[in-house]
C-alpha positions as CSV (number, residue, x, y, z in Angstrom):
1,M,50.5,115.9,127.7
2,A,52.2,114.2,124.7
3,P,55.3,116.5,124.8
4,I,55.6,115.9,128.6
5,Q,55.5,112.2,128.1
6,L,58.1,112.3,125.4
7,T,60.4,114.4,127.5
8,Q,60.0,112.0,130.4
9,H,60.6,109.1,128.0
10,R,63.9,110.6,126.8
11,T,65.0,111.4,130.4
12,D,64.4,107.8,131.4
13,L,66.6,106.7,128.5
14,H,69.6,108.6,129.8
15,D,70.8,105.7,132.0
16,E,69.6,103.0,129.6
17,V,72.3,101.0,127.8
18,L,71.7,98.7,124.9
19,I,74.2,95.9,124.2
20,L,74.0,94.2,120.8
21,G,75.6,90.8,121.0
22,G,75.7,88.2,123.8
23,G,79.1,86.8,123.3
24,V,82.2,87.4,125.5
25,A,82.5,91.1,125.0
26,G,78.8,91.9,125.1
27,C,78.2,89.8,128.3
28,A,81.3,91.3,130.0
29,A,80.2,94.8,129.3
30,S,76.6,94.1,130.4
31,I,77.6,92.6,133.7
32,A,80.0,95.4,134.5
33,L,77.4,98.1,133.7
34,A,74.6,96.4,135.6
35,R,76.9,96.2,138.7
36,K,77.3,99.9,138.5
37,G,73.5,100.4,138.6
38,H,72.8,101.0,135.0
39,R,69.7,99.5,133.3
40,V,71.0,97.2,130.6
41,T,69.3,95.4,127.8
42,L,71.3,92.8,125.9
43,I,70.0,91.4,122.6
44,E,71.5,88.1,121.3
45,R,70.6,86.6,118.0
46,E,70.9,83.0,119.1
47,P,68.2,81.5,121.3
48,T,70.7,79.4,123.2
49,P,74.6,79.4,123.5
50,R,76.2,77.3,120.8
51,H,79.6,76.3,119.6
52,K,81.5,79.0,117.7
53,V,84.6,79.2,115.4
54,C,87.1,80.1,118.1
55,G,90.4,78.7,119.3
56,E,89.0,78.9,122.9
57,F,92.4,79.8,124.4
58,L,92.2,81.8,127.6
59,S,95.4,83.8,128.4
60,G,96.4,85.1,131.8
61,E,94.7,88.4,131.3
62,A,91.5,86.7,130.1
63,L,91.5,84.6,133.2
64,E,91.9,87.7,135.4
65,D,89.0,89.4,133.7
66,L,86.8,86.4,133.9
67,H,87.6,86.0,137.6
68,A,86.6,89.7,138.1
69,L,83.3,88.9,136.4
70,G,82.6,86.1,138.8
71,I,83.4,83.3,136.3
72,D,85.5,80.4,137.7
73,V,86.6,78.6,134.6
74,A,88.2,75.7,136.7
75,S,84.7,74.8,138.0
76,L,83.4,74.7,134.4
77,G,86.1,72.1,133.6
78,A,88.5,74.3,131.7
79,A,91.7,72.5,130.7
80,P,94.9,74.0,132.0
81,I,97.5,75.1,129.4
82,D,101.1,75.7,130.3
83,H,103.1,75.2,127.1
84,V,102.8,75.7,123.4
85,R,104.2,73.7,120.4
86,L,104.9,74.8,116.9
87,A,104.7,72.0,114.3
88,A,105.4,72.0,110.6
89,A,106.1,69.1,108.3
90,R,107.7,66.5,110.6
91,R,109.3,68.9,113.0
92,A,108.0,70.4,116.2
93,A,109.3,72.7,118.9
94,E,108.0,73.4,122.4
95,A,108.1,76.5,124.7
96,P,106.6,77.2,128.1
97,L,104.0,79.9,128.3
98,P,105.1,83.0,130.2
99,F,101.7,83.2,131.9
100,P,99.0,80.8,133.2
101,A,96.4,79.8,130.6
102,A,93.4,77.5,130.1
103,S,91.0,76.3,127.4
104,L,87.2,76.2,127.6
105,T,84.6,75.8,124.9
106,R,82.8,79.0,123.9
107,K,79.5,77.2,124.5
108,A,80.3,76.6,128.2
109,L,81.9,80.1,128.6
110,D,79.0,81.9,126.9
111,T,76.5,80.0,129.0
112,A,78.2,81.0,132.2
113,L,78.5,84.6,131.2
114,L,74.9,84.9,130.1
115,A,73.7,83.3,133.4
116,E,75.9,85.8,135.3
117,A,74.4,88.7,133.3
118,V,70.9,87.6,134.1
119,A,71.8,87.2,137.8
120,T,73.3,90.7,137.8
121,G,70.0,92.2,136.6
122,V,70.6,92.5,132.9
123,K,67.5,92.1,130.7
124,V,68.5,89.5,128.1
125,E,66.5,89.0,125.0
126,R,67.6,85.9,123.2
127,G,66.7,84.7,119.7
128,R,66.3,88.3,118.5
129,S,68.2,89.6,115.4
130,V,69.0,93.3,115.1
131,Q,68.2,94.4,111.5
132,G,69.3,98.0,111.8
133,L,70.7,100.6,114.2
134,Q,70.3,104.4,113.7
135,R,70.6,107.5,115.8
136,V,67.3,109.4,116.1
137,S,67.9,112.8,117.7
138,D,70.0,112.0,120.8
139,V,68.8,108.4,121.1
140,W,70.0,105.2,119.4
141,Q,67.2,103.1,118.0
142,A,67.7,99.3,117.2
143,T,65.2,97.7,114.9
144,L,64.6,94.0,115.6
145,D,63.6,91.2,113.2
146,D,59.9,91.5,114.1
147,G,59.9,95.2,113.4
148,T,59.8,96.4,117.0
149,T,62.5,98.8,118.3
150,R,64.6,99.2,121.4
151,E,66.0,102.6,122.3
152,A,68.8,103.8,124.5
153,S,71.2,106.8,124.8
154,T,74.2,104.5,124.7
155,V,74.9,101.3,122.7
156,F,77.7,98.8,122.9
157,L,78.2,97.1,119.6
158,A,79.4,93.6,120.3
159,T,78.1,91.5,117.4
160,G,81.4,89.6,117.0
161,K,82.2,88.4,113.5
162,H,78.7,89.3,112.3
163,D,78.5,92.8,110.9
164,L,75.5,95.0,111.4
165,R,74.2,96.8,108.3
166,G,75.4,100.4,108.2
167,H,78.2,99.6,110.7
168,S,80.2,97.0,108.8
169,R,84.0,96.5,108.8
170,P,86.1,96.5,105.6
171,A,86.2,93.5,103.3
172,D,88.7,90.7,103.8
173,P,91.1,90.8,100.9
174,Q,92.7,87.5,101.8
175,R,89.3,85.7,101.8
176,W,90.1,83.7,104.9
177,V,88.0,80.7,105.7
178,A,87.9,79.2,109.2
179,F,86.8,75.7,110.3
180,K,86.4,74.2,113.7
181,M,85.8,70.6,114.7
182,Y,85.9,68.8,118.1
183,F,87.6,65.4,118.3
184,K,87.8,62.6,120.8
185,L,91.5,61.6,120.5
186,S,92.9,58.2,121.2
187,P,94.0,57.8,124.8
188,G,97.7,58.0,123.9
189,Q,97.2,61.2,121.9
190,T,95.0,62.7,124.6
191,A,97.9,62.2,127.0
192,E,100.4,63.7,124.6
193,L,98.3,66.8,124.0
194,S,97.6,67.4,127.7
195,R,98.3,70.9,129.0
196,A,99.5,72.0,125.5
197,S,98.3,74.3,122.8
198,E,99.7,73.2,119.4
199,L,100.1,75.5,116.4
200,M,100.5,73.8,113.0
201,L,101.6,75.4,109.8
202,Y,100.6,74.5,106.2
203,P,100.6,76.3,102.9
204,G,98.0,79.1,103.0
205,G,97.2,79.1,106.6
206,Y,97.6,77.6,110.1
207,G,95.7,75.7,112.6
208,G,95.6,75.0,116.3
209,I,94.6,72.0,118.4
210,Q,94.3,71.9,122.2
211,P,92.3,70.1,124.9
212,V,89.1,71.6,126.3
213,E,86.8,70.3,129.0
214,D,85.5,66.7,129.1
215,G,88.6,65.2,127.6
216,I,88.0,66.4,124.1
217,A,90.2,68.4,121.7
218,N,89.4,71.5,119.7
219,L,90.9,71.8,116.2
220,C,90.4,75.3,114.8
221,C,92.1,76.2,111.5
222,V,92.2,79.1,109.0
223,V,93.2,79.1,105.3
224,Q,93.0,81.5,102.4
225,H,90.2,80.6,100.1
226,K,92.6,80.0,97.1
227,H,94.3,77.2,99.0
228,L,91.1,75.3,99.6
229,P,90.6,72.1,97.6
230,S,87.9,72.6,94.9
231,G,84.9,70.4,94.4
232,G,83.5,67.7,96.6
233,D,83.4,67.9,100.4
234,R,85.9,70.7,101.0
235,W,86.3,70.0,104.7
236,V,87.2,66.4,104.2
237,S,89.6,67.3,101.4
238,F,91.1,70.1,103.4
239,L,91.6,68.0,106.5
240,E,93.3,65.3,104.4
241,K,95.6,67.9,102.9
242,M,96.4,69.5,106.3
243,Q,97.5,66.1,107.5
244,R,99.6,65.4,104.4
245,D,101.3,68.9,104.8
246,C,101.7,68.5,108.6
247,P,102.3,64.9,109.7
248,H,102.2,66.1,113.3
249,L,98.5,66.7,112.9
250,A,98.0,63.3,111.2
251,M,99.7,61.7,114.3
252,R,97.3,63.6,116.6
253,L,94.2,62.6,114.7
254,A,95.2,58.9,114.2
255,G,92.2,57.0,115.6
256,A,90.3,60.2,116.5
257,E,86.5,60.4,116.5
258,P,84.9,63.6,115.1
259,L,82.2,64.8,117.5
260,L,80.2,67.2,115.2
261,A,78.3,66.0,112.2
262,K,80.0,68.7,110.2
263,P,82.5,71.5,111.0
264,I,81.5,74.9,112.1
265,A,82.7,77.4,109.4
266,I,83.0,81.1,108.8
267,T,84.4,83.2,106.0
268,H,85.8,86.6,105.3
269,I,87.6,87.3,108.6
270,P,89.2,90.8,108.5
271,Y,92.4,90.0,110.4
272,G,94.2,93.2,111.4
273,F,91.1,95.3,111.5
274,L,91.2,98.1,114.0
275,R,88.2,100.4,114.1
276,R,89.3,104.0,113.5
277,T,86.3,105.9,114.8
278,T,82.7,105.6,115.8
279,E,79.7,107.9,116.6
280,D,78.5,109.5,119.8
281,G,77.1,107.0,122.2
282,L,78.3,104.0,120.2
283,Y,81.1,102.0,121.8
284,C,82.5,99.2,119.6
285,I,84.0,96.2,121.4
286,G,85.3,92.7,120.8
287,D,85.7,91.8,117.1
288,Q,83.9,95.0,116.2
289,A,86.8,96.9,117.7
290,A,89.8,94.7,116.7
291,V,90.3,91.4,115.0
292,I,93.8,90.0,115.9
293,P,95.2,87.1,113.9
294,S,94.1,83.7,115.4
295,F,97.8,82.8,115.6
296,T,98.2,84.8,118.9
297,G,95.4,83.1,120.8
298,D,94.4,86.5,122.0
299,G,90.8,86.9,120.6
300,I,88.9,86.2,123.9
301,S,91.4,88.4,125.8
302,I,90.8,91.3,123.4
303,A,87.1,90.8,123.7
304,L,87.2,91.1,127.5
305,H,89.8,93.9,127.4
306,T,87.9,96.1,125.0
307,A,84.7,95.6,127.0
308,R,86.5,96.5,130.2
309,C,88.0,99.6,128.8
310,A,84.8,100.7,127.0
311,V,82.9,100.4,130.3
312,A,85.5,102.4,132.1
313,A,85.4,105.1,129.4
314,Y,81.6,105.3,129.5
315,L,81.5,105.5,133.3
316,A,84.2,108.2,133.2
317,G,82.1,110.2,130.7
318,E,84.6,109.8,127.9
319,P,82.8,110.1,124.5
320,A,82.8,107.0,122.3
321,P,84.7,108.6,119.4
322,I,87.6,109.6,121.7
323,F,87.6,106.1,123.4
324,Q,87.6,104.3,120.0
325,A,90.5,106.4,118.7
326,R,92.5,105.8,121.9
327,M,91.8,102.1,121.8
328,R,93.0,101.9,118.2
329,S,96.2,103.8,119.0
330,A,96.9,101.6,122.1
331,L,96.4,98.3,120.2
332,L,98.1,99.2,117.0
333,A,101.6,98.0,117.8
334,Q,100.4,94.7,119.2
335,M,98.2,94.2,116.2
336,R,100.9,94.9,113.7
337,L,103.3,92.6,115.5
338,A,100.7,89.8,115.5
339,E,100.2,90.2,111.8
340,F,103.9,90.1,111.1
341,A,104.4,87.0,113.2
342,A,101.4,85.2,111.7
343,G,102.4,86.1,108.1
344,G,106.1,85.4,108.7
345,L,105.4,81.9,110.0
346,N,103.5,81.0,106.8
347,N,105.5,82.2,103.8
348,S,107.7,80.2,101.5
349,F,110.9,81.6,103.0
350,A,109.9,80.7,106.6
351,R,109.2,77.1,105.4
352,A,112.6,77.0,103.7
353,V,114.4,77.9,106.9
354,L,112.1,75.9,109.1
355,P,114.8,73.9,110.9
356,F,116.4,77.2,112.1
357,C,113.0,78.6,112.9
358,L,112.2,75.7,115.1
359,R,115.5,75.9,116.9
360,V,114.9,79.6,117.9
361,W,111.1,79.1,118.3
362,P,111.1,78.7,122.1
363,G,112.8,82.0,122.7
364,V,110.8,83.8,120.0
365,M,107.6,82.4,121.4
366,R,108.2,83.7,124.9
367,V,109.0,87.2,123.6
368,T,106.1,87.3,121.1
369,A,103.6,85.9,123.6
370,K,104.5,88.8,126.0
371,L,104.5,91.5,123.4
372,T,101.1,90.5,121.8
373,R,99.3,90.4,125.1
374,V,96.8,93.3,125.3
375,A,97.8,93.9,128.9
376,Q,101.1,95.3,127.6
377,Q,99.4,98.1,125.7
378,G,98.7,101.5,127.0
379,V,95.0,101.7,127.7
380,V,94.7,102.2,131.4
381,A,91.3,101.4,132.8
382,P,89.8,101.2,136.3
383,D,88.9,97.7,137.4
384,A,85.5,98.1,135.7
385,L,84.7,94.4,135.8
386,A,85.1,93.8,139.5
387,H,82.3,93.2,142.0
């Protein structure tokens, strides 16, 4: 009888899908798969949604994908964004966005996505950390923090910026450090920032500030480790230095109240990473598939896009290695353009010719925004997220 039970067990696993990570990509994939009748288990390391280091910008494509998932960001209080500003030193330039956009905290967005996943029939296990993932015969086996295992024939790896042992991404040679803080701006500065996403340049990095729900502002910034002040409270020193280097930010934060006891931080972000390949039955999505420079504001869009395309590939019977290589090829041009734009804005030559850069910025921004959108690249997928 034992062999018969084992065979039946393996057969039952054929339509099982295991999703590791309950962020944007993981939730999007789980909802889409559950709607197609698959049995989905989603494992998320955090017991409840929390704030994350993220610019929280929702591009036009992201809004379309979220709508298809049943998420109405306007009802969640998302702030509309219709133009972008570039600020450096005492100068600033503004350009209208070529698409509708919005801004919503990841905590609110993740909460809504997880609730939709549960409502769709996804089995969600929260507060469980995956310690290892290995293929045993024709089945993937995930080992959790309590030693128990979960098995499925197909796994979607969506652990975001956190790597899973044995499936890690390459090291970050630039040693990027990212910080995020929410502020309650003064009434005047709140009005000035309304409907805008502002990008600020300073030596060694760049930052962005934009409104989110409830009338607060999100300041998210990245810097190479070598440019961080040494000793003392690095966040306080870095914030002071940013404001000295970019008086536009100092103006925005005049009279502002920080809303977190300390900033959220993360290190070693492999910007420019594109996963080359994967193993049978293992679809890598979100930051585990591609990490675009924060400058573009396309991180959430790529998370949703890779989830949508991976689900479509899985439903069409396309093997994971073929999908992963196709996704890399399709995203390569946009990734390299984003890297070039982010690097070009923050080198010594760019700062030397800043007055000219700001004069041409509106036109360059419109072109760059269009070209770095993932909707422009060549992965064609059915509407896998729709009801």
